[in-house]
C-alpha positions in Angstrom: 0.0 0.0 0.0 2.9 2.4 0.6 3.7 2.8 -3.1 0.0 3.6 -3.8 -0.1 6.0 -0.8 3.0 7.8 -2.1 1.4 8.1 -5.6 -1.8 9.6 -4.2 0.1 11.9 -1.9 1.9 13.2 -4.9 -1.5 14.1 -6.4 -2.3 16.0 -3.2 1.1 17.9 -3.7 -0.1 18.9 -7.2 -3.2 20.4 -5.5 -1.0 22.2 -3.0 1.1 23.7 -5.9 -2.1 24.7 -7.6 -3.1 26.7 -4.5 0.4 28.3 -4.4 0.1 29.2 -8.1 -3.3 30.9 -7.4 -1.7 33.0 -4.6 -2.9 30.7 -1.8 -1.5 28.6 1.0 0.1 25.4 -0.5 -1.9 22.7 1.1 -3.7 20.0 -1.0 -5.8 16.9 -0.7 -7.3 14.1 -2.7 -10.1 11.7 -1.8 -9.6 8.1 -3.1 -12.1 5.3 -3.3 -11.0 1.9 -4.5 -7.9 3.2 -6.1 -9.7 6.1 -8.0 -9.5 9.8 -7.2 -13.1 10.9 -6.6 -12.3 14.4 -5.2 -9.5 16.9 -5.4 -9.0 20.1 -3.5 -6.7 22.7 -2.2 -6.6 25.5 0.4 -8.7 28.4 -0.8 -8.7 30.6 2.2 -7.0 33.5 0.4 -8.3 33.0 -3.1 -12.0 32.9 -2.0 -11.7 35.0 1.1 -13.0 31.9 2.8 -12.9 30.9 6.5 -13.5 27.2 5.9 -12.1 26.1 2.6 -9.1 24.1 3.9 -7.8 21.6 1.4 -9.7 18.7 2.9 -13.0 20.6 3.0 -12.5 21.7 -0.6 -11.7 18.2 -1.6 -14.9 16.7 0.0 -16.9 19.5 -1.6 -15.5 18.8 -5.0 -16.2 15.0 -4.6 -19.9 15.9 -4.8 -22.7 14.1 -2.9 -21.3 10.6 -2.3 -23.3 8.0 -0.5 -22.4 7.2 3.1 -21.1 3.8 2.1 -18.7 5.4 -0.4 -17.0 7.5 2.2 -16.5 4.4 4.4 -14.3 2.9 1.6 -12.2 6.1 1.1 -8.8 7.3 2.1 -8.1 11.1 2.2 -4.6 12.1 1.4 -3.5 15.5 2.6 -0.2 17.3 2.5 -0.6 18.6 6.1 -2.0 17.0 9.3 -5.7 17.8 9.3 -6.9 20.6 11.7 -9.8 20.2 14.2 -12.4 21.3 11.7 -11.2 18.9 8.9 -10.7 16.1 11.4 -14.3 16.6 12.5 -15.4 16.3 8.9 -13.4 13.1 8.4 -15.2 11.6 11.5 -18.6 12.9 10.3 -18.3 11.2 7.0 -16.7 8.1 8.6 -13.6 8.2 6.3 -11.6 5.4 7.8 -8.1 6.3 6.7 -6.0 9.5 6.5 -2.6 9.6 4.9 -0.7 12.9 5.6 2.4 14.3 4.0 3.8 15.8 7.2 2.9 17.0 10.7 6.0 18.9 11.7 4.8 22.3 10.4 1.4 21.9 12.1 0.0 18.9 13.9 -3.7 18.5 14.1 -5.6 16.2 16.5 -4.3 13.0 15.1 -4.9 11.2 18.4 -8.5 12.2 18.3 -8.9 10.6 14.9 -7.1 7.5 16.0 -9.1 7.2 19.2 -12.3 7.3 17.0 -11.1 4.4 14.8 -9.4 6.3 12.0 -6.1 4.9 10.7 -3.6 7.8 10.4 -0.5 7.3 8.4 2.2 10.0 8.3 4.5 9.6 5.2 6.7 12.5 6.5 7.4 13.8 2.9 10.2 16.3 2.7 8.5 17.9 -0.3 5.5 18.7 1.8 7.6 20.2 4.6 9.6 22.3 2.2 6.6 23.5 0.1 4.8 24.8 3.1 7.9 25.8 5.0 9.1 28.0 2.2 5.7 29.6 1.9 5.6 30.3 5.6 9.1 31.9 5.6 8.0 34.3 2.9 4.6 35.0 4.4 5.1 34.7 8.1 2.6 37.4 9.1 -0.1 36.0 7.0 0.5 32.4 8.2 0.5 33.6 11.9 -2.8 35.4 11.2 -4.4 32.3 9.9 -3.0 30.1 12.7 -4.2 32.6 15.3 -7.8 32.3 14.1 -7.9 28.6 14.9 -5.4 28.4 17.8 -6.3 31.3 20.1 
């Protein structure tokens, strides 16, 4: 499964780069069901002046209205550890597996996911760390402003 996980995480990285190219925060996600990407998304907080369009939220939105059983056979791949909001959505839709690119830059409530039966795998990709790390170093005030909103 690790090769497949790496391939799908690379698709999430493509989404993160799309966000960066649009002037946004480089975080991306893909939703995979039975080896097929059914949803793609990236962080659109800045592009859409949104308060909730994190990569995972955008990804689920773009997947459309799936049936409950569909979500139960999905894996969500995200370049950064999911925050509290996105983790809640993962639990709400009963997505059983989350593969993350890294959790050094920001670590969401991974234990909360695991304690609720979600398998969490951290691939610890250097590319994910450097993509977001470079963005933060160039946009520290903006990053801190976004982080303050959710971590006050």
